[in-house]
C-alpha positions in Angstrom: 27.1 -22.9 51.5 28.2 -25.6 53.9 27.6 -24.9 57.6 31.3 -24.9 58.3 32.0 -22.4 55.5 29.1 -20.1 56.7 30.5 -20.2 60.3 33.9 -19.3 59.0 32.5 -16.4 56.9 30.5 -15.1 59.9 33.6 -15.3 62.2 35.7 -13.3 59.7 32.9 -10.6 59.3 32.7 -10.3 63.1 36.5 -10.0 63.5 36.4 -7.3 60.8 33.6 -5.5 62.8 31.2 -5.7 59.8 28.7 -7.6 61.9 27.9 -8.2 65.5 26.1 -11.1 67.1 23.9 -10.9 70.2 21.7 -13.7 71.6 21.7 -15.6 68.3 20.9 -12.6 66.2 23.2 -11.1 63.6 23.3 -7.3 63.3 24.8 -5.8 60.2 27.1 -2.9 61.1 28.5 -2.0 57.6 26.3 -3.3 54.7 28.3 -1.5 52.0 31.6 -3.1 53.1 30.0 -6.5 53.3 28.7 -6.2 49.8 32.2 -5.3 48.5 33.9 -8.1 50.5 31.5 -10.9 49.4 30.8 -9.9 45.8 
């Protein structure tokens, strides 16, 4: 995955409230929905 693509995916997941980012760390808020979205 290119860095630009990864950044875009992370941004979309954050907007959808499936992840949260704090101080450079990624917290998964809804693992089941992420699995459905990505696979």
